[in-house]
C-alpha positions in Angstrom: 149.7 180.4 110.1 146.1 182.1 111.6 143.4 180.3 113.3 140.2 181.0 111.6 137.2 182.2 113.3 134.3 180.3 114.8 131.2 180.4 113.6 128.9 182.4 116.4 126.0 181.9 115.2 124.0 178.4 116.5 123.0 175.2 114.4 120.3 175.9 111.6 116.9 174.7 112.4 114.5 174.4 109.5 111.2 176.5 110.1 108.0 175.3 111.5 105.8 176.0 108.5 103.6 173.2 107.2 104.3 171.8 103.8 100.5 172.8 101.4 98.9 169.8 101.4 97.4 170.3 97.8 100.2 169.3 95.9 98.1 165.8 95.0 97.8 164.6 91.7 94.0 164.7 90.8 92.9 161.0 90.5 92.7 160.3 86.8 96.2 161.6 85.4 98.2 158.1 85.7 95.7 156.0 84.7 95.2 158.3 81.7 98.2 158.8 81.0 99.5 155.0 80.8 96.3 154.4 78.7 97.3 157.2 76.2 101.6 155.9 76.1 100.2 152.5 75.7 97.8 152.6 73.2 99.8 155.0 70.8 102.1 152.1 71.3 100.0 149.3 70.9 98.3 151.3 67.3 101.7 151.8 66.4 102.5 148.6 66.4 99.5 147.1 65.0 100.5 149.2 62.0 103.8 147.2 61.5 103.1 144.4 62.2 100.1 143.9 60.2 102.1 145.2 57.4 99.5 148.7 57.3 95.9 147.2 56.8 95.2 148.2 60.4 94.6 149.5 62.6 92.6 152.2 59.1 93.8 151.1 56.0 92.5 154.5 54.3 95.3 157.3 56.3 98.7 154.6 55.4 101.2 155.9 56.9 99.2 159.0 59.2 98.6 155.8 61.1 102.6 156.7 62.3 101.0 160.3 63.2 98.0 158.8 65.0 100.6 156.0 67.2 102.3 158.6 67.9 99.5 161.7 68.4 98.2 159.5 71.4 101.8 159.5 72.8 102.2 162.9 72.7 99.3 163.3 74.2 100.5 161.3 77.3 102.8 163.6 77.1 100.9 166.4 77.6 98.8 164.7 80.4 102.2 163.5 82.5 102.4 167.5 82.9 100.0 167.9 85.4 101.4 165.1 87.7 102.9 166.1 90.8 
């Protein structure tokens, strides 16, 4: 069986360019995201535990949409996290 050719190039050396430092998230992103997640979860749990009489009794099952809206807002804020 013929022997394969030996590679004549040198080993790979990564470029020496600096990594940009502007990849940091803004300070408000993580707390806002977590607050929206927990607020939405608390809203939904409060609705189920009280049998629909709390947080807003007049909107009945729309309370679920409000809770999931907070959670969706948390996911929307999460897209800003780097």
